[in-house]
py3Dmol code that shows the C-alpha trace and the ligand (Angstrom):
import py3Dmol

protein = """\
ATOM      1  CA  UNK A   1      63.342-159.705  27.779  1.00  0.00           C
ATOM      2  CA  UNK A   2      63.984-160.207  24.070  1.00  0.00           C
ATOM      3  CA  UNK A   3      67.591-160.060  22.844  1.00  0.00           C
ATOM      4  CA  UNK A   4      69.571-160.293  19.603  1.00  0.00           C
ATOM      5  CA  UNK A   5      72.828-162.288  19.281  1.00  0.00           C
ATOM      6  CA  UNK A   6      75.309-161.293  16.509  1.00  0.00           C
ATOM      7  CA  UNK A   7      76.613-164.868  15.931  1.00  0.00           C
ATOM      8  CA  UNK A   8      75.561-168.449  16.592  1.00  0.00           C
ATOM      9  CA  UNK A   9      76.812-169.118  20.107  1.00  0.00           C
ATOM     10  CA  UNK A  10      77.464-172.388  22.005  1.00  0.00           C
ATOM     11  CA  UNK A  11      74.506-174.332  23.297  1.00  0.00           C
ATOM     12  CA  UNK A  12      75.628-173.731  26.958  1.00  0.00           C
ATOM     13  CA  UNK A  13      74.671-170.028  26.581  1.00  0.00           C
ATOM     14  CA  UNK A  14      71.433-170.829  24.737  1.00  0.00           C
ATOM     15  CA  UNK A  15      70.338-173.160  27.473  1.00  0.00           C
ATOM     16  CA  UNK A  16      70.707-170.405  30.087  1.00  0.00           C
ATOM     17  CA  UNK A  17      68.648-167.953  28.003  1.00  0.00           C
ATOM     18  CA  UNK A  18      65.897-170.550  27.460  1.00  0.00           C
ATOM     19  CA  UNK A  19      65.813-171.522  31.173  1.00  0.00           C
ATOM     20  CA  UNK A  20      65.529-167.870  32.066  1.00  0.00           C
ATOM     21  CA  UNK A  21      62.620-167.414  29.668  1.00  0.00           C
ATOM     22  CA  UNK A  22      64.590-164.905  27.548  1.00  0.00           C
ATOM     23  CA  UNK A  23      63.510-164.719  23.898  1.00  0.00           C
ATOM     24  CA  UNK A  24      66.335-164.370  21.401  1.00  0.00           C
ATOM     25  CA  UNK A  25      67.187-164.373  17.731  1.00  0.00           C
ATOM     26  CA  UNK A  26      70.630-165.079  16.307  1.00  0.00           C
ATOM     27  CA  UNK A  27      72.449-163.755  13.193  1.00  0.00           C
ATOM     28  CA  UNK A  28      73.329-166.896  11.242  1.00  0.00           C
ATOM     29  CA  UNK A  29      75.101-165.489   8.175  1.00  0.00           C
ATOM     30  CA  UNK A  30      78.837-166.086   7.923  1.00  0.00           C
ATOM     31  CA  UNK A  31      79.681-162.374   7.778  1.00  0.00           C
ATOM     32  CA  UNK A  32      79.482-159.451  10.249  1.00  0.00           C
ATOM     33  CA  UNK A  33      76.176-157.782  10.651  1.00  0.00           C
ATOM     34  CA  UNK A  34      76.612-154.385   8.850  1.00  0.00           C
ATOM     35  CA  UNK A  35      76.233-151.611  11.486  1.00  0.00           C
ATOM     36  CA  UNK A  36      73.212-149.969   9.861  1.00  0.00           C
ATOM     37  CA  UNK A  37      71.415-153.325   9.751  1.00  0.00           C
ATOM     38  CA  UNK A  38      72.335-154.044  13.397  1.00  0.00           C
ATOM     39  CA  UNK A  39      70.935-150.640  14.362  1.00  0.00           C
ATOM     40  CA  UNK A  40      67.603-151.430  12.611  1.00  0.00           C
ATOM     41  CA  UNK A  41      67.472-154.947  14.043  1.00  0.00           C
ATOM     42  CA  UNK A  42      68.158-153.813  17.557  1.00  0.00           C
ATOM     43  CA  UNK A  43      65.047-151.513  17.563  1.00  0.00           C
ATOM     44  CA  UNK A  44      63.046-154.729  18.064  1.00  0.00           C
ATOM     45  CA  UNK A  45      65.127-155.926  21.029  1.00  0.00           C
ATOM     46  CA  UNK A  46      65.928-154.901  24.617  1.00  0.00           C
ATOM     47  CA  UNK A  47      69.315-156.508  24.882  1.00  0.00           C
ATOM     48  CA  UNK A  48      72.289-157.603  22.719  1.00  0.00           C
ATOM     49  CA  UNK A  49      74.944-160.273  22.948  1.00  0.00           C
ATOM     50  CA  UNK A  50      77.775-159.008  20.834  1.00  0.00           C
ATOM     51  CA  UNK A  51      80.261-161.578  19.539  1.00  0.00           C
ATOM     52  CA  UNK A  52      83.302-160.748  17.518  1.00  0.00           C
ATOM     53  CA  UNK A  53      84.132-157.169  16.684  1.00  0.00           C
ATOM     54  CA  UNK A  54      80.703-155.497  16.186  1.00  0.00           C
ATOM     55  CA  UNK A  55      81.201-151.710  15.920  1.00  0.00           C
ATOM     56  CA  UNK A  56      79.385-150.495  19.067  1.00  0.00           C
ATOM     57  CA  UNK A  57      80.338-146.880  18.657  1.00  0.00           C
ATOM     58  CA  UNK A  58      78.699-143.537  19.509  1.00  0.00           C
ATOM     59  CA  UNK A  59      76.450-143.744  16.504  1.00  0.00           C
ATOM     60  CA  UNK A  60      75.218-147.227  17.341  1.00  0.00           C
ATOM     61  CA  UNK A  61      74.769-146.493  20.969  1.00  0.00           C
ATOM     62  CA  UNK A  62      72.770-143.321  20.368  1.00  0.00           C
ATOM     63  CA  UNK A  63      70.531-145.060  17.862  1.00  0.00           C
ATOM     64  CA  UNK A  64      69.993-147.896  20.324  1.00  0.00           C
ATOM     65  CA  UNK A  65      69.887-146.095  23.674  1.00  0.00           C
ATOM     66  CA  UNK A  66      66.754-148.117  24.653  1.00  0.00           C
ATOM     67  CA  UNK A  67      68.997-151.214  25.089  1.00  0.00           C
ATOM     68  CA  UNK A  68      68.921-152.401  28.693  1.00  0.00           C
ATOM     69  CA  UNK A  69      72.207-154.422  28.372  1.00  0.00           C
ATOM     70  CA  UNK A  70      74.986-155.235  25.955  1.00  0.00           C
ATOM     71  CA  UNK A  71      76.789-158.426  26.834  1.00  0.00           C
ATOM     72  CA  UNK A  72      80.087-158.826  25.009  1.00  0.00           C
ATOM     73  CA  UNK A  73      81.094-162.459  24.579  1.00  0.00           C
ATOM     74  CA  UNK A  74      84.773-161.667  24.957  1.00  0.00           C
ATOM     75  CA  UNK A  75      87.065-160.264  27.584  1.00  0.00           C
ATOM     76  CA  UNK A  76      88.245-157.396  25.245  1.00  0.00           C
ATOM     77  CA  UNK A  77      85.821-154.557  24.550  1.00  0.00           C
ATOM     78  CA  UNK A  78      87.879-152.199  22.336  1.00  0.00           C
ATOM     79  CA  UNK A  79      84.994-152.357  19.813  1.00  0.00           C
ATOM     80  CA  UNK A  80      82.702-150.600  22.297  1.00  0.00           C
ATOM     81  CA  UNK A  81      82.658-146.893  23.213  1.00  0.00           C
ATOM     82  CA  UNK A  82      82.479-147.388  26.965  1.00  0.00           C
ATOM     83  CA  UNK A  83      82.293-143.728  28.055  1.00  0.00           C
ATOM     84  CA  UNK A  84      79.350-143.221  25.709  1.00  0.00           C
ATOM     85  CA  UNK A  85      77.582-146.323  26.929  1.00  0.00           C
ATOM     86  CA  UNK A  86      78.090-145.202  30.520  1.00  0.00           C
ATOM     87  CA  UNK A  87      76.742-141.730  29.645  1.00  0.00           C
ATOM     88  CA  UNK A  88      73.686-143.417  28.172  1.00  0.00           C
ATOM     89  CA  UNK A  89      73.453-145.690  31.264  1.00  0.00           C
ATOM     90  CA  UNK A  90      73.742-148.900  29.191  1.00  0.00           C
ATOM     91  CA  UNK A  91      75.454-151.659  31.190  1.00  0.00           C
ATOM     92  CA  UNK A  92      78.220-153.421  29.248  1.00  0.00           C
ATOM     93  CA  UNK A  93      79.158-156.977  30.268  1.00  0.00           C
ATOM     94  CA  UNK A  94      82.234-159.024  29.304  1.00  0.00           C
ATOM     95  CA  UNK A  95      83.657-162.475  30.049  1.00  0.00           C
ATOM     96  CA  UNK A  96      86.912-162.141  31.991  1.00  0.00           C
ATOM     97  CA  UNK A  97      88.747-165.015  33.682  1.00  0.00           C
ATOM     98  CA  UNK A  98      87.218-167.991  31.906  1.00  0.00           C
ATOM     99  CA  UNK A  99      89.490-167.583  28.822  1.00  0.00           C
ATOM    100  CA  UNK A 100      92.768-166.857  30.575  1.00  0.00           C
ATOM    101  CA  UNK A 101      94.135-170.450  30.482  1.00  0.00           C
ATOM    102  CA  UNK A 102      93.189-171.121  26.837  1.00  0.00           C
ATOM    103  CA  UNK A 103      94.657-167.818  25.675  1.00  0.00           C
ATOM    104  CA  UNK A 104      97.873-168.386  27.661  1.00  0.00           C
ATOM    105  CA  UNK A 105      98.107-171.826  26.131  1.00  0.00           C
ATOM    106  CA  UNK A 106      97.984-170.182  22.747  1.00  0.00           C
ATOM    107  CA  UNK A 107     100.726-167.702  23.605  1.00  0.00           C
ATOM    108  CA  UNK A 108     102.894-170.652  24.930  1.00  0.00           C
ATOM    109  CA  UNK A 109     102.194-172.656  21.752  1.00  0.00           C
ATOM    110  CA  UNK A 110     103.278-169.735  19.575  1.00  0.00           C
ATOM    111  CA  UNK A 111     106.453-169.164  21.646  1.00  0.00           C
ATOM    112  CA  UNK A 112     107.555-172.821  21.241  1.00  0.00           C
ATOM    113  CA  UNK A 113     106.502-172.843  17.545  1.00  0.00           C
ATOM    114  CA  UNK A 114     108.599-169.731  16.816  1.00  0.00           C
ATOM    115  CA  UNK A 115     111.592-170.946  18.846  1.00  0.00           C
ATOM    116  CA  UNK A 116     111.787-174.102  16.757  1.00  0.00           C
ATOM    117  CA  UNK A 117     110.430-172.631  13.423  1.00  0.00           C
ATOM    118  CA  UNK A 118     107.664-175.302  13.644  1.00  0.00           C
ATOM    119  CA  UNK A 119     105.143-173.898  11.229  1.00  0.00           C
ATOM    120  CA  UNK A 120     107.851-173.328   8.590  1.00  0.00           C
ATOM    121  CA  UNK A 121     109.290-176.841   9.086  1.00  0.00           C
ATOM    122  CA  UNK A 122     105.844-178.312   8.691  1.00  0.00           C
ATOM    123  CA  UNK A 123     105.356-176.343   5.509  1.00  0.00           C
ATOM    124  CA  UNK A 124     108.713-177.715   4.184  1.00  0.00           C
ATOM    125  CA  UNK A 125     107.436-181.267   4.483  1.00  0.00           C
ATOM    126  CA  UNK A 126     104.221-180.353   2.683  1.00  0.00           C
ATOM    127  CA  UNK A 127     106.341-178.810  -0.089  1.00  0.00           C
ATOM    128  CA  UNK A 128     108.420-182.014  -0.326  1.00  0.00           C
ATOM    129  CA  UNK A 129     111.471-180.140   0.945  1.00  0.00           C
ATOM    130  CA  UNK A 130     112.374-182.256   3.981  1.00  0.00           C
ATOM    131  CA  UNK A 131     115.684-182.949   2.180  1.00  0.00           C
ATOM    132  CA  UNK A 132     119.031-184.027   3.548  1.00  0.00           C
ATOM    133  CA  UNK A 133     120.056-183.947   7.196  1.00  0.00           C
ATOM    134  CA  UNK A 134     122.532-181.095   7.778  1.00  0.00           C
ATOM    135  CA  UNK A 135     123.636-180.553  11.431  1.00  0.00           C
ATOM    136  CA  UNK A 136     123.808-176.838  10.841  1.00  0.00           C
ATOM    137  CA  UNK A 137     120.323-176.454   9.321  1.00  0.00           C
ATOM    138  CA  UNK A 138     116.754-176.128  10.806  1.00  0.00           C
ATOM    139  CA  UNK A 139     118.137-174.832  14.079  1.00  0.00           C
ATOM    140  CA  UNK A 140     115.987-173.191  16.616  1.00  0.00           C
ATOM    141  CA  UNK A 141     116.777-171.535  19.949  1.00  0.00           C
ATOM    142  CA  UNK A 142     116.101-172.851  23.422  1.00  0.00           C
ATOM    143  CA  UNK A 143     113.945-171.262  26.084  1.00  0.00           C
ATOM    144  CA  UNK A 144     115.411-172.660  29.322  1.00  0.00           C
ATOM    145  CA  UNK A 145     116.315-170.038  31.896  1.00  0.00           C
ATOM    146  CA  UNK A 146     115.602-167.234  29.477  1.00  0.00           C
ATOM    147  CA  UNK A 147     113.761-164.001  30.420  1.00  0.00           C
ATOM    148  CA  UNK A 148     110.039-163.671  29.657  1.00  0.00           C
ATOM    149  CA  UNK A 149     108.763-160.106  29.479  1.00  0.00           C
ATOM    150  CA  UNK A 150     105.038-159.595  29.851  1.00  0.00           C
ATOM    151  CA  UNK A 151     103.418-156.431  28.547  1.00  0.00           C
ATOM    152  CA  UNK A 152     100.259-156.192  30.635  1.00  0.00           C
ATOM    153  CA  UNK A 153     100.382-158.703  33.441  1.00  0.00           C
ATOM    154  CA  UNK A 154      96.696-159.388  34.239  1.00  0.00           C
ATOM    155  CA  UNK A 155      94.933-162.735  34.374  1.00  0.00           C
ATOM    156  CA  UNK A 156      96.071-164.003  30.979  1.00  0.00           C
ATOM    157  CA  UNK A 157      99.612-162.644  31.364  1.00  0.00           C
ATOM    158  CA  UNK A 158      99.814-164.400  34.761  1.00  0.00           C
ATOM    159  CA  UNK A 159      98.851-167.748  33.214  1.00  0.00           C
ATOM    160  CA  UNK A 160     101.492-167.309  30.501  1.00  0.00           C
ATOM    161  CA  UNK A 161     104.174-166.335  33.061  1.00  0.00           C
ATOM    162  CA  UNK A 162     103.282-169.353  35.245  1.00  0.00           C
ATOM    163  CA  UNK A 163     103.663-171.713  32.284  1.00  0.00           C
ATOM    164  CA  UNK A 164     106.997-170.278  31.300  1.00  0.00           C
ATOM    165  CA  UNK A 165     108.359-170.182  34.858  1.00  0.00           C
ATOM    166  CA  UNK A 166     107.317-173.771  35.589  1.00  0.00           C
ATOM    167  CA  UNK A 167     108.168-175.373  32.187  1.00  0.00           C
ATOM    168  CA  UNK A 168     111.397-173.575  31.415  1.00  0.00           C
ATOM    169  CA  UNK A 169     112.509-171.899  34.599  1.00  0.00           C
ATOM    170  CA  UNK A 170     112.160-168.559  32.873  1.00  0.00           C
ATOM    171  CA  UNK A 171     112.799-165.346  34.775  1.00  0.00           C
ATOM    172  CA  UNK A 172     109.667-163.119  34.713  1.00  0.00           C
ATOM    173  CA  UNK A 173     109.696-159.379  34.181  1.00  0.00           C
ATOM    174  CA  UNK A 174     106.626-157.251  33.367  1.00  0.00           C
ATOM    175  CA  UNK A 175     105.490-153.792  32.520  1.00  0.00           C
ATOM    176  CA  UNK A 176     102.200-152.639  34.063  1.00  0.00           C
ATOM    177  CA  UNK A 177     100.648-149.451  35.358  1.00  0.00           C
ATOM    178  CA  UNK A 178     100.555-151.033  38.820  1.00  0.00           C
ATOM    179  CA  UNK A 179     102.245-153.919  40.584  1.00  0.00           C
ATOM    180  CA  UNK A 180     100.906-157.454  40.242  1.00  0.00           C
ATOM    181  CA  UNK A 181     101.470-158.637  43.849  1.00  0.00           C
ATOM    182  CA  UNK A 182     100.408-162.240  43.124  1.00  0.00           C
ATOM    183  CA  UNK A 183     102.919-162.601  40.308  1.00  0.00           C
ATOM    184  CA  UNK A 184     105.628-161.029  42.416  1.00  0.00           C
ATOM    185  CA  UNK A 185     104.937-163.368  45.300  1.00  0.00           C
ATOM    186  CA  UNK A 186     104.292-166.579  43.374  1.00  0.00           C
ATOM    187  CA  UNK A 187     106.597-166.124  40.356  1.00  0.00           C
ATOM    188  CA  UNK A 188     109.139-163.734  41.661  1.00  0.00           C
ATOM    189  CA  UNK A 189     108.133-161.406  38.811  1.00  0.00           C
ATOM    190  CA  UNK A 190     109.823-157.977  38.644  1.00  0.00           C
ATOM    191  CA  UNK A 191     108.024-154.881  37.446  1.00  0.00           C
ATOM    192  CA  UNK A 192     110.252-152.865  35.044  1.00  0.00           C
ATOM    193  CA  UNK A 193     109.932-149.821  32.795  1.00  0.00           C
ATOM    194  CA  UNK A 194     108.846-150.260  29.193  1.00  0.00           C
ATOM    195  CA  UNK A 195     112.427-149.733  27.954  1.00  0.00           C
ATOM    196  CA  UNK A 196     113.768-152.357  30.405  1.00  0.00           C
ATOM    197  CA  UNK A 197     111.164-154.768  29.198  1.00  0.00           C
ATOM    198  CA  UNK A 198     112.342-154.245  25.618  1.00  0.00           C
ATOM    199  CA  UNK A 199     116.003-154.435  26.488  1.00  0.00           C
ATOM    200  CA  UNK A 200     115.881-157.502  28.778  1.00  0.00           C
ATOM    201  CA  UNK A 201     113.218-159.797  27.317  1.00  0.00           C
ATOM    202  CA  UNK A 202     114.194-162.932  25.361  1.00  0.00           C
ATOM    203  CA  UNK A 203     110.510-163.517  24.841  1.00  0.00           C
ATOM    204  CA  UNK A 204     108.198-160.577  24.943  1.00  0.00           C
ATOM    205  CA  UNK A 205     104.534-161.530  25.193  1.00  0.00           C
ATOM    206  CA  UNK A 206     101.672-158.947  24.851  1.00  0.00           C
ATOM    207  CA  UNK A 207      98.654-159.376  27.116  1.00  0.00           C
ATOM    208  CA  UNK A 208      97.293-155.846  27.465  1.00  0.00           C
ATOM    209  CA  UNK A 209      93.933-154.390  26.284  1.00  0.00           C
ATOM    210  CA  UNK A 210      93.930-152.263  23.134  1.00  0.00           C
ATOM    211  CA  UNK A 211      93.512-148.628  24.149  1.00  0.00           C
ATOM    212  CA  UNK A 212      94.578-145.258  22.834  1.00  0.00           C
ATOM    213  CA  UNK A 213      97.766-145.688  24.950  1.00  0.00           C
ATOM    214  CA  UNK A 214      98.710-149.176  23.691  1.00  0.00           C
ATOM    215  CA  UNK A 215      97.726-148.761  20.025  1.00  0.00           C
ATOM    216  CA  UNK A 216     100.893-149.182  17.829  1.00  0.00           C
ATOM    217  CA  UNK A 217     103.145-149.181  20.884  1.00  0.00           C
ATOM    218  CA  UNK A 218     105.279-151.965  19.352  1.00  0.00           C
ATOM    219  CA  UNK A 219     106.662-149.964  16.448  1.00  0.00           C
ATOM    220  CA  UNK A 220     110.098-149.610  14.888  1.00  0.00           C
ATOM    221  CA  UNK A 221     111.391-147.628  17.917  1.00  0.00           C
ATOM    222  CA  UNK A 222     110.297-150.318  20.403  1.00  0.00           C
ATOM    223  CA  UNK A 223     111.423-153.272  18.167  1.00  0.00           C
ATOM    224  CA  UNK A 224     114.840-151.673  17.689  1.00  0.00           C
ATOM    225  CA  UNK A 225     115.523-151.836  21.377  1.00  0.00           C
ATOM    226  CA  UNK A 226     114.822-155.552  21.584  1.00  0.00           C
ATOM    227  CA  UNK A 227     117.505-158.210  21.671  1.00  0.00           C
ATOM    228  CA  UNK A 228     118.546-159.724  18.303  1.00  0.00           C
ATOM    229  CA  UNK A 229     117.418-163.152  19.447  1.00  0.00           C
ATOM    230  CA  UNK A 230     114.164-162.009  20.965  1.00  0.00           C
ATOM    231  CA  UNK A 231     110.811-163.514  20.184  1.00  0.00           C
ATOM    232  CA  UNK A 232     107.751-161.225  20.024  1.00  0.00           C
ATOM    233  CA  UNK A 233     104.328-162.786  20.817  1.00  0.00           C
ATOM    234  CA  UNK A 234     100.945-161.026  20.535  1.00  0.00           C
ATOM    235  CA  UNK A 235      97.735-162.851  21.518  1.00  0.00           C
ATOM    236  CA  UNK A 236      95.957-159.629  22.585  1.00  0.00           C
ATOM    237  CA  UNK A 237      95.033-157.321  19.721  1.00  0.00           C
ATOM    238  CA  UNK A 238      96.711-156.869  16.348  1.00  0.00           C
ATOM    239  CA  UNK A 239      96.607-153.084  16.480  1.00  0.00           C
ATOM    240  CA  UNK A 240      99.059-153.082  19.422  1.00  0.00           C
ATOM    241  CA  UNK A 241     101.909-153.780  17.033  1.00  0.00           C
ATOM    242  CA  UNK A 242     102.714-152.094  13.774  1.00  0.00           C
ATOM    243  CA  UNK A 243     102.805-154.812  11.168  1.00  0.00           C
ATOM    244  CA  UNK A 244     104.909-152.975   8.614  1.00  0.00           C
ATOM    245  CA  UNK A 245     107.548-152.331  11.290  1.00  0.00           C
ATOM    246  CA  UNK A 246     107.348-155.928  12.477  1.00  0.00           C
ATOM    247  CA  UNK A 247     108.041-157.213   8.924  1.00  0.00           C
ATOM    248  CA  UNK A 248     110.939-154.825   8.610  1.00  0.00           C
ATOM    249  CA  UNK A 249     112.657-155.905  11.824  1.00  0.00           C
ATOM    250  CA  UNK A 250     112.198-159.556  11.003  1.00  0.00           C
ATOM    251  CA  UNK A 251     113.526-159.033   7.485  1.00  0.00           C
ATOM    252  CA  UNK A 252     116.527-157.222   8.822  1.00  0.00           C
ATOM    253  CA  UNK A 253     117.083-159.854  11.563  1.00  0.00           C
ATOM    254  CA  UNK A 254     116.778-157.221  14.255  1.00  0.00           C
ATOM    255  CA  UNK A 255     114.734-159.726  16.291  1.00  0.00           C
ATOM    256  CA  UNK A 256     114.657-163.541  16.065  1.00  0.00           C
ATOM    257  CA  UNK A 257     110.981-164.152  15.374  1.00  0.00           C
ATOM    258  CA  UNK A 258     107.314-163.515  16.047  1.00  0.00           C
ATOM    259  CA  UNK A 259     104.164-165.442  16.974  1.00  0.00           C
ATOM    260  CA  UNK A 260     100.810-163.801  16.392  1.00  0.00           C
ATOM    261  CA  UNK A 261      97.311-164.936  17.172  1.00  0.00           C
ATOM    262  CA  UNK A 262      96.026-161.479  16.328  1.00  0.00           C
ATOM    263  CA  UNK A 263      96.649-159.344  13.216  1.00  0.00           C
ATOM    264  CA  UNK A 264      95.589-156.018  11.863  1.00  0.00           C
ATOM    265  CA  UNK A 265      93.408-156.315   9.846  1.00  0.00           C
ATOM    266  CA  UNK A 266      91.754-159.641  10.624  1.00  0.00           C
ATOM    267  CA  UNK A 267      91.524-161.926   8.735  1.00  0.00           C
ATOM    268  CA  UNK A 268      95.148-161.628   7.537  1.00  0.00           C
ATOM    269  CA  UNK A 269      95.435-161.937   3.755  1.00  0.00           C
ATOM    270  CA  UNK A 270      97.016-165.208   2.461  1.00  0.00           C
ATOM    271  CA  UNK A 271      99.721-163.271   0.579  1.00  0.00           C
ATOM    272  CA  UNK A 272     100.969-161.553   3.755  1.00  0.00           C
ATOM    273  CA  UNK A 273     104.776-161.630   3.840  1.00  0.00           C
ATOM    274  CA  UNK A 274     104.766-162.804   7.455  1.00  0.00           C
ATOM    275  CA  UNK A 275     103.283-166.108   6.414  1.00  0.00           C
ATOM    276  CA  UNK A 276     106.405-166.901   4.285  1.00  0.00           C
ATOM    277  CA  UNK A 277     108.949-166.143   7.022  1.00  0.00           C
ATOM    278  CA  UNK A 278     110.710-169.102   8.714  1.00  0.00           C
ATOM    279  CA  UNK A 279     110.687-167.632  12.207  1.00  0.00           C
ATOM    280  CA  UNK A 280     107.081-166.611  12.248  1.00  0.00           C
ATOM    281  CA  UNK A 281     103.935-168.449  13.389  1.00  0.00           C
ATOM    282  CA  UNK A 282     100.485-167.031  12.847  1.00  0.00           C
ATOM    283  CA  UNK A 283      97.158-168.318  14.044  1.00  0.00           C
ATOM    284  CA  UNK A 284      93.697-167.016  13.105  1.00  0.00           C
ATOM    285  CA  UNK A 285      92.718-165.504  16.473  1.00  0.00           C
ATOM    286  CA  UNK A 286      92.012-168.787  18.213  1.00  0.00           C
ATOM    287  CA  UNK A 287      93.169-167.766  21.659  1.00  0.00           C
ATOM    288  CA  UNK A 288      89.958-168.680  23.415  1.00  0.00           C
ATOM    289  CA  UNK A 289      88.881-171.319  20.889  1.00  0.00           C
ATOM    290  CA  UNK A 290      88.451-174.481  22.962  1.00  0.00           C
ATOM    291  CA  UNK A 291      85.108-176.202  23.567  1.00  0.00           C
ATOM    292  CA  UNK A 292      85.388-175.687  27.284  1.00  0.00           C
ATOM    293  CA  UNK A 293      86.268-171.959  27.088  1.00  0.00           C
ATOM    294  CA  UNK A 294      83.740-170.993  24.439  1.00  0.00           C
ATOM    295  CA  UNK A 295      81.031-172.774  26.507  1.00  0.00           C
ATOM    296  CA  UNK A 296      82.180-170.791  29.605  1.00  0.00           C
ATOM    297  CA  UNK A 297      82.206-167.518  27.649  1.00  0.00           C
ATOM    298  CA  UNK A 298      78.660-168.117  26.261  1.00  0.00           C
ATOM    299  CA  UNK A 299      77.520-169.078  29.727  1.00  0.00           C
ATOM    300  CA  UNK A 300      78.873-165.839  31.214  1.00  0.00           C
ATOM    301  CA  UNK A 301      77.428-163.703  28.492  1.00  0.00           C
ATOM    302  CA  UNK A 302      74.034-165.306  28.940  1.00  0.00           C
ATOM    303  CA  UNK A 303      74.274-164.902  32.719  1.00  0.00           C
ATOM    304  CA  UNK A 304      74.958-161.227  32.291  1.00  0.00           C
ATOM    305  CA  UNK A 305      71.795-160.893  30.132  1.00  0.00           C
ATOM    306  CA  UNK A 306      69.796-162.928  32.684  1.00  0.00           C
ATOM    307  CA  UNK A 307      70.965-160.604  35.507  1.00  0.00           C
ATOM    308  CA  UNK A 308      69.962-157.524  33.526  1.00  0.00           C
ATOM    309  CA  UNK A 309      66.550-159.029  32.682  1.00  0.00           C
ATOM    310  CA  UNK A 310      65.913-159.300  36.405  1.00  0.00           C
ATOM    311  CA  UNK A 311      67.058-155.747  37.043  1.00  0.00           C
ATOM    312  CA  UNK A 312      70.221-156.927  38.813  1.00  0.00           C
ATOM    313  CA  UNK A 313      73.868-155.876  38.480  1.00  0.00           C
ATOM    314  CA  UNK A 314      75.746-157.779  35.768  1.00  0.00           C
ATOM    315  CA  UNK A 315      78.109-160.544  36.981  1.00  0.00           C
ATOM    316  CA  UNK A 316      80.932-158.851  35.060  1.00  0.00           C
ATOM    317  CA  UNK A 317      80.285-155.239  34.181  1.00  0.00           C
ATOM    318  CA  UNK A 318      82.849-153.159  32.374  1.00  0.00           C
ATOM    319  CA  UNK A 319      81.036-149.947  33.544  1.00  0.00           C
ATOM    320  CA  UNK A 320      79.603-150.763  36.961  1.00  0.00           C
ATOM    321  CA  UNK A 321      79.117-147.094  37.623  1.00  0.00           C
ATOM    322  CA  UNK A 322      75.811-147.294  35.626  1.00  0.00           C
ATOM    323  CA  UNK A 323      74.335-149.155  38.548  1.00  0.00           C
ATOM    324  CA  UNK A 324      74.835-146.119  40.797  1.00  0.00           C
TER     325      UNK A 324
END
"""
ligand_1 = """\
7
DGY
C 88.566 -161.781 23.663
O 87.872 -162.352 24.538
O 88.734 -160.523 23.740
C 89.095 -162.611 22.590
O 89.968 -161.882 21.781
C 87.950 -163.198 21.800
O 88.301 -164.458 21.383
"""
view = py3Dmol.view(width=600, height=400)
view.addModel(protein, "pdb")
view.setStyle({"model": 0}, {"cartoon": {"style": "trace"}})
view.addModel(ligand_1, "xyz")
view.setStyle({"model": 1}, {"stick": {}})
view.zoomTo()
view.show()
């Protein structure tokens, strides 16, 4: 099998492809492959490792229906039209599980950073504004025994809940379509309605996939129901919150603060108002960006390709129904 890879990926994945005798080429430019170019390029390949947010829509899939596999090097696959791929019998792989800890660490880091205004304080030193010690200034809020609300308690949400329960004795509530039995047993987590999640959470952390249902769900209506001292964290996808509404509620002190690893659009522009706000911490989508996790993601993506090249089921298929 000969495949194309839309970014330079860690050596761990490359090794697997080489050992499996899979030929490959990689896009090495520091910009996304334009979709029309990717369509042309893919005519020469039988498989694709998609990294980042390549637009794998109806147009792409129908122009590349000869592809035997598309392996997404990410857990999220909102950039791929899954029903269309399934209709065309193209297996789509992803990399769940291996990035849960690293992403939860990022959510936890943002929560702490926001609660103590850490990014803003750091910026004050850089601006030579450390200044005079005033006992009433630079105050944050504490997290001990507060309530953590998880929107979408899957593998990543569970890791975040575990960290918060163990480090700060936080009470865990969550909103899901179904119960997370493990979280209920191990963390005493309680499933609540979306409204209850908004009303009760001191920290509300988003860990759901981006779908038609979750797009823009954190808007002015939702934010208005949150506590005035609540912290909003999003490490999932930027389009799940409405950025204009978030700026408004922060400006009007309707919530305490926000920590974002994902924005809409990405990259965020340097003049974005959120970057000037004291109670906001923004990171450039680095949830899974550790050496260990990126190696594991590249490994899984390459293993999915290897499986497809041997006519086997993918290790992690988003649309297993294509295997009949
Ligand atoms: C994912 O896996 O979906 C991440 O957002 C990529 O880092």
